All heavy atoms as an XYZ file, in Angstrom:
777
protein
N       0.823     -1.183      0.000
C       0.000      0.000      0.000
C       0.873      1.256      0.000
O       0.566      2.226     -0.689
C      -0.921     -0.039      1.225
C      -1.967      0.971      1.209
S      -3.171      0.541     -0.038
C      -4.512      1.450      0.496
N       1.963      1.212      0.779
C       2.877      2.349      0.842
C       3.520      2.587     -0.522
O       3.636      3.731     -0.970
C       3.948      2.110      1.927
C       5.031      3.170      1.885
C       3.319      2.061      3.300
N       3.922      1.517     -1.200
C       4.549      1.660     -2.512
C       3.563      2.235     -3.522
O       3.919      3.101     -4.324
C       5.090      0.296     -3.000
C       5.583      0.378     -4.425
C       6.187     -0.194     -2.087
N       2.316      1.780     -3.486
C       1.303      2.258     -4.423
C       1.068      3.755     -4.247
O       0.885      4.486     -5.220
C      -0.011      1.469     -4.243
C       0.193      0.017     -4.674
C      -1.146      2.105     -5.035
C      -0.966     -0.888     -4.337
N       1.102      4.230     -3.019
C       0.873      5.652     -2.758
C       2.132      6.474     -3.019
O       2.079      7.530     -3.654
C       0.387      5.860     -1.307
C      -0.996      5.223     -1.140
C       0.352      7.339     -0.940
C      -1.467      5.152      0.290
N       3.277      5.988     -2.557
C       4.499      6.787     -2.616
C       5.159      6.810     -3.994
O       5.827      7.785     -4.329
C       5.508      6.262     -1.583
C       5.090      6.499     -0.159
S       4.832      8.244      0.220
C       6.485      8.875      0.074
N       4.997      5.766     -4.780
C       5.688      5.695     -6.067
C       5.357      6.868     -6.992
O       6.265      7.537     -7.486
C       5.399      4.358     -6.745
C       6.218      4.027     -7.968
C       7.700      3.986     -7.625
C       5.787      2.710     -8.547
N       4.086      7.186     -7.232
C       3.801      8.354     -8.078
C       4.205      9.689     -7.440
O       4.513     10.642     -8.137
C       2.289      8.304     -8.291
C       1.898      6.907     -8.004
C       2.861      6.431     -6.964
N       4.226      9.738     -6.107
C       4.616     10.982     -5.440
C       6.116     11.220     -5.587
O       6.561     12.333     -5.874
C       4.209     10.941     -3.946
C       2.687     10.940     -3.828
C       4.817     12.100     -3.173
C       2.176     10.710     -2.426
N       6.904     10.179     -5.403
C       8.363     10.301     -5.463
C       8.836     10.471     -6.902
O       9.769     11.219     -7.166
C       9.027      9.074     -4.804
C      10.523      9.073     -5.013
C       8.692      9.031     -3.331
N       8.217      9.789     -7.832
C       8.650      9.820     -9.236
C       7.974     10.969     -9.970
O       7.107     10.769    -10.799
C       8.315      8.497     -9.912
N       8.370     12.175     -9.660
C       7.808     13.350    -10.329
C       8.668     13.717    -11.518
O       9.882     13.592    -11.430
C       7.721     14.521     -9.359
C       6.711     14.320     -8.263
C       5.282     14.294     -8.786
O       4.954     14.971     -9.742
N       4.448     13.513     -8.155
N       8.210     14.179    -12.619
C       6.801     14.299    -12.983
C       6.255     12.961    -13.458
O       6.993     12.138    -13.978
C       6.827     15.302    -14.135
C       8.148     15.071    -14.782
C       9.090     14.699    -13.661
N       4.976     12.742    -13.239
C       4.351     11.497    -13.665
C       3.788     11.656    -15.074
O       3.624     12.752    -15.576
C       3.211     11.095    -12.711
O       2.256     12.142    -12.675
C       3.731     10.828    -11.314
N       3.500     10.515    -15.695
C       2.918     10.516    -17.031
C       1.438     10.867    -16.946
O       0.763     10.549    -15.961
C       3.066      9.143    -17.682
C       4.493      8.791    -18.002
C       4.972      9.671    -19.117
C       6.387      9.306    -19.497
N       6.970     10.232    -20.415
N       0.888     11.513    -17.991
C      -0.553     11.805    -18.000
C      -1.364     10.527    -18.236
O      -0.843      9.535    -18.742
C      -0.711     12.784    -19.162
C       0.457     12.537    -20.042
C       1.573     12.071    -19.151
N      -2.629     10.562    -17.881
C      -3.498      9.394    -18.045
C      -3.627      8.992    -19.506
O      -3.769      7.801    -19.809
C      -4.871      9.677    -17.449
N      -3.554      9.944    -20.413
C      -3.641      9.598    -21.835
C      -2.471      8.711    -22.250
O      -2.632      7.805    -23.068
C      -3.686     10.863    -22.687
O      -2.503     11.614    -22.517
N      -1.299      8.938    -21.693
C      -0.139      8.086    -21.990
C      -0.302      6.708    -21.357
O      -0.055      5.682    -21.987
C       1.142      8.746    -21.461
C       2.365      7.878    -21.624
C       3.094      7.888    -22.807
C       2.794      7.050    -20.599
C       4.209      7.097    -22.964
C       3.914      6.260    -20.746
C       4.612      6.280    -21.934
O       5.711      5.486    -22.077
N      -0.751      6.677    -20.106
C      -0.851      5.414    -19.366
C      -1.842      4.462    -20.015
O      -1.571      3.270    -20.143
C      -1.242      5.687    -17.897
C      -1.549      4.398    -17.164
C      -0.129      6.439    -17.196
N      -2.972      4.975    -20.451
C      -4.019      4.087    -20.938
C      -4.057      3.922    -22.457
O      -4.848      3.122    -22.964
C      -5.381      4.568    -20.430
C      -5.508      4.450    -18.937
C      -5.499      5.581    -18.144
C      -5.610      3.216    -18.340
C      -5.605      5.467    -16.765
C      -5.711      3.094    -16.966
C      -5.714      4.215    -16.171
N      -3.227      4.647    -23.196
C      -3.280      4.508    -24.653
C      -1.937      4.169    -25.286
O      -1.909      3.728    -26.425
C      -3.789      5.809    -25.312
O      -2.901      6.882    -25.001
C      -5.192      6.134    -24.854
N      -0.828      4.365    -24.601
C       0.488      4.152    -25.211
C       0.912      2.692    -25.090
O       0.854      2.096    -24.025
C       1.530      5.045    -24.542
C       2.865      4.978    -25.199
N       3.137      5.605    -26.384
C       3.988      4.346    -24.838
C       4.387      5.362    -26.724
N       4.930      4.595    -25.787
N       1.346      2.125    -26.206
C       1.862      0.757    -26.237
C       3.203      0.806    -26.951
O       3.269      1.067    -28.144
C       0.878     -0.166    -26.977
C       1.269     -1.616    -26.944
C       1.147     -2.353    -25.780
C       1.756     -2.236    -28.083
C       1.492     -3.685    -25.752
C       2.116     -3.566    -28.062
C       1.976     -4.297    -26.892
N       4.270      0.615    -26.204
C       5.623      0.733    -26.754
C       5.962     -0.509    -27.572
O       6.001     -1.612    -27.044
C       6.641      0.903    -25.629
C       8.042      1.146    -26.101
C       8.176      2.445    -26.855
O       7.757      3.486    -26.330
O       8.683      2.410    -27.983
N       6.170     -0.327    -28.853
C       6.484     -1.466    -29.730
C       7.830     -1.316    -30.421
O       8.176     -2.138    -31.251
C       5.406     -1.614    -30.815
O       5.314     -0.402    -31.553
C       4.065     -1.968    -30.210
N       8.574     -0.297    -30.101
C       9.855     -0.068    -30.750
C      10.875     -1.108    -30.294
O      11.210     -1.170    -29.106
C      10.359      1.330    -30.404
O      11.669      1.495    -30.854
N      11.370     -1.944    -31.196
C      12.364     -2.950    -30.798
C      13.651     -2.338    -30.254
O      14.346     -2.969    -29.474
C      12.642     -3.723    -32.088
C      11.516     -3.413    -32.989
C      10.998     -2.069    -32.587
N      13.943     -1.103    -30.623
C      15.157     -0.452    -30.126
C      15.070     -0.178    -28.629
O      16.070     -0.216    -27.928
C      15.420      0.866    -30.874
C      15.737      0.685    -32.342
C      14.498      0.518    -33.199
O      13.418      1.010    -32.831
O      14.613     -0.138    -34.247
N      13.877      0.127    -28.134
C      13.747      0.449    -26.714
C      13.328     -0.744    -25.864
O      13.620     -0.776    -24.677
C      12.754      1.589    -26.528
O      11.477      1.200    -26.967
N      12.638     -1.714    -26.453
C      12.188     -2.860    -25.661
C      13.005     -4.114    -25.878
O      13.059     -4.969    -25.010
C      10.716     -3.197    -25.990
O      10.627     -3.591    -27.351
C       9.803     -2.029    -25.707
N      13.596     -4.260    -27.058
C      14.338     -5.470    -27.379
C      13.449     -6.602    -27.860
O      13.914     -7.702    -28.119
N      12.150     -6.354    -27.973
C      11.194     -7.384    -28.394
C      10.711     -7.046    -29.800
O      10.195     -5.956    -30.044
C      10.008     -7.469    -27.411
C      10.525     -7.888    -26.037
C       8.964     -8.447    -27.914
C       9.479     -7.845    -24.954
N      10.851     -7.984    -30.715
C      10.478     -7.769    -32.112
C       9.002     -8.076    -32.383
O       8.400     -7.511    -33.269
C      11.337     -8.660    -33.027
C      12.815     -8.441    -32.884
C      13.290     -7.162    -33.532
O      12.648     -6.627    -34.419
N      14.415     -6.649    -33.079
N       8.412     -9.003    -31.623
C       7.083     -9.526    -31.926
C       6.022     -8.921    -31.008
O       6.144     -8.978    -29.782
C       7.113    -11.052    -31.763
O       5.836    -11.584    -31.801
N       4.948     -8.363    -31.602
C       3.838     -7.832    -30.796
C       3.108     -8.932    -30.023
O       2.796     -8.747    -28.848
C       2.862     -7.069    -31.681
C       3.351     -5.726    -32.111
C       2.275     -4.993    -32.888
C       2.799     -3.671    -33.398
N       1.783     -2.947    -34.152
N       2.795    -10.093    -30.649
C       2.133    -11.150    -29.866
C       2.957    -11.603    -28.664
O       2.412    -11.865    -27.590
C       1.947    -12.290    -30.868
C       1.918    -11.622    -32.193
C       2.857    -10.453    -32.066
N       4.273    -11.668    -28.815
C       5.138    -12.056    -27.702
C       5.067    -11.016    -26.579
O       5.010    -11.373    -25.402
C       6.570    -12.230    -28.196
C       7.535    -12.673    -27.131
C       7.439    -13.935    -26.566
C       8.547    -11.829    -26.689
C       8.318    -14.344    -25.596
C       9.437    -12.231    -25.715
C       9.318    -13.495    -25.171
O      10.190    -13.903    -24.197
N       5.039     -9.744    -26.924
C       4.933     -8.690    -25.916
C       3.604     -8.775    -25.179
O       3.547     -8.578    -23.960
C       5.095     -7.323    -26.570
N       2.537     -9.082    -25.888
C       1.224     -9.216    -25.257
C       1.194    -10.421    -24.325
O       0.673    -10.349    -23.211
C       0.120     -9.294    -26.320
C       0.012     -7.942    -27.029
C      -1.215     -9.692    -25.714
C      -0.871     -7.934    -28.244
N       1.778    -11.537    -24.753
C       1.838    -12.739    -23.902
C       2.625    -12.438    -22.633
O       2.233    -12.852    -21.538
C       2.437    -13.919    -24.682
C       1.447    -14.397    -25.736
C       2.812    -15.060    -23.745
C       2.023    -15.388    -26.720
N       3.735    -11.723    -22.738
C       4.517    -11.365    -21.554
C       3.727    -10.482    -20.601
O       3.807    -10.648    -19.386
C       5.807    -10.658    -21.967
C       6.907    -11.527    -22.537
C       8.109    -10.671    -22.903
C       7.319    -12.605    -21.565
N       2.959     -9.536    -21.136
C       2.190     -8.655    -20.258
C       1.068     -9.411    -19.552
O       0.775     -9.143    -18.388
C       1.634     -7.473    -21.040
O       0.693     -7.911    -22.002
N       0.451    -10.367    -20.235
C      -0.587    -11.181    -19.587
C       0.035    -12.079    -18.530
O      -0.519    -12.270    -17.446
C      -1.361    -12.010    -20.647
C      -2.268    -13.014    -19.997
C      -2.155    -11.088    -21.542
N       1.208    -12.624    -18.813
C       1.902    -13.472    -17.852
C       2.259    -12.686    -16.598
O       2.119    -13.181    -15.483
C       3.157    -14.060    -18.492
C       3.989    -14.992    -17.645
C       3.183    -16.246    -17.321
C       5.261    -15.375    -18.361
N       2.697    -11.453    -16.771
C       3.040    -10.619    -15.631
C       1.831    -10.391    -14.725
O       1.940    -10.478    -13.508
C       3.599     -9.279    -16.100
C       3.985     -8.294    -15.017
C       5.140     -8.837    -14.195
C       4.360     -6.967    -15.619
N       0.685    -10.143    -15.308
C      -0.499     -9.919    -14.476
C      -0.990    -11.196    -13.812
O      -1.613    -11.143    -12.763
C      -1.615     -9.298    -15.311
O      -2.034    -10.200    -16.314
N      -0.706    -12.348    -14.388
C      -1.152    -13.601    -13.772
C      -0.342    -13.954    -12.533
O      -0.801    -14.723    -11.692
C      -1.093    -14.752    -14.777
O       0.246    -15.074    -15.077
N       0.856    -13.382    -12.377
C       1.643    -13.646    -11.175
C       0.932    -13.167     -9.920
O       1.142    -13.715     -8.846
C       3.013    -12.983    -11.268
C       3.955    -13.637    -12.237
C       4.796    -12.882    -13.031
C       4.016    -15.020    -12.361
C       5.662    -13.479    -13.923
C       4.880    -15.616    -13.250
C       5.707    -14.841    -14.023
O       6.557    -15.420    -14.899
N       0.111    -12.165    -10.040
C      -0.582    -11.657     -8.858
C      -1.673    -12.604     -8.368
O      -2.197    -12.418     -7.284
C      -1.180    -10.281     -9.150
O      -2.179    -10.393    -10.133
N      -2.002    -13.621     -9.140
C      -3.035    -14.567     -8.717
C      -2.486    -15.760     -7.932
O      -3.246    -16.617     -7.514
C      -3.802    -15.074     -9.943
C      -4.608    -14.032    -10.684
C      -5.255    -14.651    -11.920
C      -5.672    -13.443     -9.788
N      -1.181    -15.809     -7.718
C      -0.615    -16.943     -6.985
C      -1.035    -16.975     -5.525
O      -0.946    -18.019     -4.890
C       0.907    -16.929     -7.065
C       1.449    -17.379     -8.395
C       2.603    -16.824     -8.894
C       0.812    -18.351     -9.136
C       3.117    -17.226    -10.112
C       1.311    -18.754    -10.349
C       2.469    -18.193    -10.831
O       2.969    -18.596    -12.021
N      -1.498    -15.878     -4.982
C      -1.859    -15.826     -3.570
C      -3.026    -16.718     -3.187
O      -3.148    -17.110     -2.033
N      -3.882    -17.056     -4.153
C      -5.031    -17.883     -3.794
C      -4.604    -19.288     -3.409
O      -5.289    -19.980     -2.655
C      -6.053    -17.938     -4.922
C      -5.754    -18.950     -5.997
C      -6.267    -20.239     -5.922
C      -4.951    -18.629     -7.081
C      -5.984    -21.173     -6.897
C      -4.678    -19.552     -8.062
C      -5.187    -20.818     -7.964
O      -4.905    -21.735     -8.926
N      -3.469    -19.746     -3.876
C      -2.994    -21.092     -3.563
C      -2.722    -21.246     -2.073
O      -3.001    -22.292     -1.487
C      -1.731    -21.388     -4.374
C      -1.314    -22.834     -4.261
O      -2.196    -23.705     -4.438
O      -0.123    -23.094     -4.000
N      -2.213    -20.220     -1.452
C      -1.961    -20.256     -0.009
C      -3.257    -20.421      0.760
O      -3.332    -21.211      1.699
C      -1.261    -18.954      0.426
O      -0.081    -18.803     -0.350
C      -0.911    -18.985      1.885
N      -4.286    -19.699      0.365
C      -5.581    -19.828      1.037
C      -6.144    -21.230      0.872
O      -6.747    -21.782      1.799
C      -6.554    -18.789      0.491
N      -5.946    -21.830     -0.278
C      -6.445    -23.191     -0.499
C      -5.743    -24.192      0.406
O      -6.378    -25.107      0.951
C      -6.250    -23.579     -1.962
N      -4.449    -24.034      0.606
C      -3.718    -24.962      1.468
C      -4.041    -24.736      2.946
O      -4.058    -25.697      3.719
C      -2.219    -24.838      1.237
C      -1.794    -25.405     -0.078
N      -1.845    -26.751     -0.368
C      -1.322    -24.808     -1.184
C      -1.423    -26.957     -1.597
N      -1.104    -25.781     -2.122
N      -4.282    -23.506      3.336
C      -4.593    -23.235      4.739
C      -5.984    -23.716      5.130
O      -6.241    -23.975      6.303
C      -4.469    -21.736      5.025
C      -3.043    -21.207      5.082
C      -3.051    -19.698      5.258
C      -2.274    -21.865      6.214
N      -6.897    -23.848      4.186
C      -8.251    -24.282      4.540
C      -8.298    -25.737      4.971
O      -9.252    -26.145      5.625
C      -9.217    -24.098      3.358
O      -8.732    -24.801      2.229
C      -9.404    -22.646      3.046
N      -7.287    -26.504      4.631
C      -7.263    -27.904      5.064
C      -7.163    -28.022      6.573
O      -7.528    -29.054      7.139
C      -6.080    -28.622      4.419
C      -6.159    -28.666      2.913
C      -4.874    -29.178      2.294
O      -3.902    -29.419      3.032
O      -4.857    -29.340      1.058
N      -6.674    -27.001      7.247
C      -6.424    -27.072      8.682
C      -7.342    -26.169      9.499
O      -7.056    -25.883     10.643
C      -4.967    -26.691      8.939
C      -4.007    -27.625      8.231
C      -2.720    -26.948      7.845
O      -2.533    -25.789      8.214
O      -1.924    -27.591      7.150
N      -8.444    -25.715      8.927
C      -9.338    -24.823      9.656
C     -10.660    -25.508      9.949
O     -11.038    -26.486      9.315
C      -9.629    -23.544      8.844
O     -10.244    -23.913      7.610
C      -8.368    -22.774      8.589
N     -11.366    -24.956     10.920
C     -12.706    -25.443     11.219
C     -13.671    -24.863     10.209
O     -13.565    -23.707      9.828
C     -13.127    -25.008     12.628
C     -12.336    -25.658     13.719
C     -12.824    -25.197     15.070
C     -11.985    -25.829     16.157
N     -12.396    -25.380     17.486
N     -14.616    -25.649      9.774
C     -15.600    -25.191      8.803
C     -14.980    -24.902      7.453
O     -15.343    -23.927      6.791
N     -14.054    -25.753      7.039
C     -13.316    -25.514      5.801
C     -14.223    -25.515      4.577
O     -13.919    -24.862      3.588
C     -12.229    -26.567      5.629
N     -15.351    -26.218      4.656
C     -16.256    -26.249      3.506
C     -16.875    -24.885      3.225
O     -17.247    -24.584      2.090
C     -17.349    -27.291      3.724
C     -18.177    -27.032      4.973
O     -17.648    -26.388      5.905
O     -19.330    -27.486      5.017
N     -16.959    -24.041      4.231
C     -17.527    -22.706      4.044
C     -16.449    -21.627      3.971
O     -16.499    -20.741      3.126
C     -18.489    -22.381      5.183
C     -19.179    -21.056      5.003
C     -20.314    -20.892      6.012
N     -21.058    -19.690      5.723
C     -20.758    -18.490      6.207
N     -19.710    -18.344      6.984
N     -21.492    -17.446      5.913
N     -15.476    -21.701      4.873
C     -14.454    -20.654      4.929
C     -13.415    -20.778      3.810
O     -12.817    -19.784      3.424
C     -13.728    -20.661      6.283
O     -13.137    -21.950      6.486
C     -14.673    -20.327      7.401
N     -13.211    -21.981      3.294
C     -12.232    -22.178      2.226
C     -12.556    -21.395      0.966
O     -11.730    -20.608      0.497
N     -13.744    -21.587      0.388
C     -14.088    -20.813     -0.813
C     -14.113    -19.306     -0.579
O     -13.719    -18.528     -1.454
C     -15.474    -21.336     -1.191
C     -15.560    -22.678     -0.580
C     -14.750    -22.616      0.666
N     -14.556    -18.882      0.615
C     -14.562    -17.455      0.918
C     -13.134    -16.910      0.938
O     -12.850    -15.835      0.384
C     -15.282    -17.183      2.263
C     -16.765    -17.500      2.124
C     -15.066    -15.746      2.722
C     -17.533    -17.470      3.421
N     -12.213    -17.656      1.550
C     -10.816    -17.214      1.617
C     -10.186    -17.173      0.224
O      -9.450    -16.241     -0.101
C     -10.019    -18.144      2.528
N     -10.465    -18.172     -0.584
C      -9.886    -18.215     -1.929
C     -10.398    -17.052     -2.775
O      -9.619    -16.335     -3.411
C     -10.186    -19.566     -2.598
C      -9.411    -20.678     -1.897
C      -9.820    -19.534     -4.074
C      -9.831    -22.069     -2.314
N     -11.702    -16.850     -2.784
C     -12.267    -15.753     -3.580
C     -11.840    -14.386     -3.052
O     -11.581    -13.469     -3.837
C     -13.790    -15.863     -3.620
C     -14.327    -17.068     -4.397
C     -15.843    -17.148     -4.270
C     -13.919    -16.986     -5.849
N     -11.746    -14.260     -1.733
C     -11.292    -12.995     -1.156
C      -9.851    -12.709     -1.535
O      -9.506    -11.577     -1.888
C     -11.419    -13.021      0.369
O     -12.762    -13.172      0.746
N      -8.996    -13.725     -1.458
C      -7.582    -13.490     -1.801
C      -7.424    -13.154     -3.274
O      -6.616    -12.288     -3.630
C      -6.728    -14.703     -1.429
O      -7.017    -15.802     -2.269
N      -8.191    -13.788     -4.150
C      -8.119    -13.454     -5.578
C      -8.562    -12.016     -5.805
O      -7.920    -11.258     -6.529
C      -8.976    -14.426     -6.413
C      -8.328    -15.806     -6.445
C      -9.159    -13.904     -7.837
C      -9.185    -16.873     -7.089
N      -9.650    -11.606     -5.183
C     -10.142    -10.243     -5.352
C      -9.183     -9.199     -4.801
O      -8.888     -8.203     -5.461
N      -8.658     -9.436     -3.615
C      -7.759     -8.464     -2.985
C      -6.444     -8.365     -3.742
O      -5.956     -7.266     -4.027
C      -7.531     -8.839     -1.502
C      -8.820     -8.626     -0.716
C      -6.388     -8.034     -0.903
C      -8.808     -9.219      0.673
N      -5.865     -9.507     -4.101
C      -4.585     -9.495     -4.818
C      -4.760     -8.881     -6.207
O      -3.886     -8.142     -6.679
C      -4.006    -10.919     -4.896
C      -2.853    -10.999     -5.854
C      -3.582    -11.380     -3.521
N      -5.864     -9.154     -6.875
C      -6.109     -8.553     -8.184
C      -6.244     -7.044     -8.067
O      -5.672     -6.300     -8.872
C      -7.374     -9.153     -8.822
O      -7.186    -10.565     -8.951
C      -7.654     -8.550    -10.175
N      -6.958     -6.567     -7.087
C      -7.136     -5.136     -6.880
C      -5.809     -4.446     -6.585
O      -5.464     -3.445     -7.224
C      -8.132     -4.875     -5.742
C      -8.401     -3.423     -5.412
C      -9.185     -2.767     -6.534
C      -9.157     -3.321     -4.113
N      -5.038     -4.992     -5.643
C      -3.756     -4.379     -5.309
C      -2.740     -4.547     -6.434
O      -1.910     -3.670     -6.655
C      -3.210     -4.946     -4.000
C      -3.831     -4.323     -2.787
C      -4.745     -5.026     -2.029
C      -3.514     -3.036     -2.415
C      -5.330     -4.462     -0.923
C      -4.090     -2.449     -1.307
C      -4.999     -3.170     -0.549
N      -2.771     -5.663     -7.150
C      -1.882     -5.847     -8.292
C      -2.169     -4.843     -9.382
O      -1.253     -4.252     -9.956
N      -3.441     -4.615     -9.676
C      -3.823     -3.628    -10.685
C      -3.385     -2.228    -10.255
O      -2.830     -1.469    -11.050
C      -5.330     -3.671    -10.901
C      -5.807     -2.721    -11.945
C      -5.752     -2.875    -13.295
C      -6.401     -1.438    -11.720
N      -6.289     -1.770    -13.923
C      -6.689     -0.883    -12.977
C      -6.728     -0.721    -10.578
C      -7.277      0.366    -13.110
C      -7.311      0.529    -10.724
C      -7.584      1.043    -11.981
N      -3.609     -1.893     -8.988
C      -3.210     -0.571     -8.492
C      -1.692     -0.409     -8.553
O      -1.189      0.669     -8.904
C      -3.706     -0.376     -7.061
N      -0.944     -1.468     -8.256
C       0.520     -1.408     -8.312
C       1.001     -1.194     -9.739
O       1.884     -0.376     -9.995
C       1.101     -2.692     -7.723
C       2.599     -2.760     -7.753
C       3.367     -1.868     -7.010
C       3.253     -3.710     -8.509
C       4.740     -1.921     -7.032
C       4.626     -3.775     -8.538
C       5.365     -2.884     -7.790
O       6.725     -2.947     -7.822
N       0.418     -1.917    -10.703
C       0.816     -1.754    -12.101
C       0.471     -0.366    -12.630
O       1.227      0.224    -13.399
C       0.174     -2.821    -12.989
C       0.666     -4.205    -12.703
C      -0.179     -5.294    -12.797
C       1.983     -4.445    -12.338
C       0.272     -6.575    -12.541
C       2.435     -5.708    -12.073
C       1.581     -6.775    -12.170
O       2.029     -8.031    -11.912
N      -0.663      0.170    -12.220
C      -1.039      1.522    -12.629
C      -0.068      2.542    -12.034
O       0.376      3.471    -12.718
C      -2.495      1.841    -12.230
C      -3.458      0.969    -13.013
C      -2.818      3.314    -12.412
C      -3.468      1.224    -14.499
N       0.298      2.372    -10.755
C       1.261      3.282    -10.129
C       2.613      3.206    -10.830
O       3.258      4.233    -11.062
C       1.412      2.955     -8.643
N       3.035      2.002    -11.189
C       4.291      1.855    -11.925
C       4.222      2.534    -13.282
O       5.172      3.192    -13.705
C       4.624      0.364    -12.118
C       5.217     -0.373    -10.939
C       5.372     -1.843    -11.271
C       6.547      0.221    -10.534
N       3.116      2.370    -13.981
C       2.988      2.944    -15.311
C       2.951      4.473    -15.259
O       3.528      5.135    -16.122
C       1.728      2.404    -16.004
O       1.733      0.986    -15.930
C       1.689      2.796    -17.464
N       2.302      5.031    -14.257
C       2.297      6.485    -14.130
C       3.694      7.017    -13.798
O       3.996      8.161    -14.088
C       1.328      6.930    -13.024
C      -0.068      7.167    -13.517
C      -1.077      6.258    -13.269
C      -0.379      8.297    -14.252
C      -2.352      6.469    -13.721
C      -1.671      8.527    -14.716
C      -2.653      7.601    -14.446
N       4.552      6.192    -13.211
C       5.866      6.631    -12.758
C       6.977      6.400    -13.758
O       8.141      6.662    -13.462
C       6.219      5.906    -11.457
O       5.214      6.136    -10.494
N       6.665      5.918    -14.937
C       7.685      5.637    -15.954
C       8.307      6.939    -16.441
O       7.613      7.904    -16.729
C       7.065      4.877    -17.141
C       6.694      3.466    -16.733
C       8.010      4.853    -18.329
C       5.959      2.694    -17.800
N       9.631      6.929    -16.523
C      10.371      8.053    -17.127
C      10.991      7.542    -18.398
O      11.847      6.662    -18.380
C      11.461      8.561    -16.181
C      10.927      9.268    -14.994
N      10.508     10.559    -15.041
C      10.726      8.855    -13.732
C      10.068     10.922    -13.858
N      10.192      9.892    -13.030
N      10.568      8.080    -19.513
C      11.081      7.657    -20.814
C      12.055      8.708    -21.305
O      11.724      9.895    -21.368
C       9.932      7.467    -21.818
C      10.472      7.019    -23.161
C       8.934      6.461    -21.289
N      13.239      8.270    -21.660
C      14.251      9.176    -22.204
C      14.354      8.958    -23.705
O      14.657      7.858    -24.153
C      15.600      8.907    -21.560
S      15.591      9.141    -19.786
N      14.070      9.974    -24.474
C      14.170      9.878    -25.925
C      15.310     10.723    -26.410
O      15.640     11.729    -25.954
C      12.873     10.318    -26.603
C      11.750      9.387    -26.371
C      10.738      9.697    -25.479
C      11.700      8.165    -27.026
C       9.693      8.842    -25.273
C      10.651      7.303    -26.816
C       9.647      7.636    -25.940
């Protein structure tokens, strides 16, 4: 939470929202990636890393009382919370990018 709040504050000046939500860097000179489909696959893979937290909740439900009820709640809650914070972290990172041309 601290990183999500402090990153755009510390990294001044930040990028405008038009850059964050519409710019897709495809220049092989700056990214080193020649293929657009490969770049898209990498970006989807990066966002899927934030979903690993639900596995911990699934393993912990084996040792709790009322696991048939609390297990699914814990799994769905962890997916929702991690997705929300992961999205906020990626947005904060994107607003804080400094591009040197």
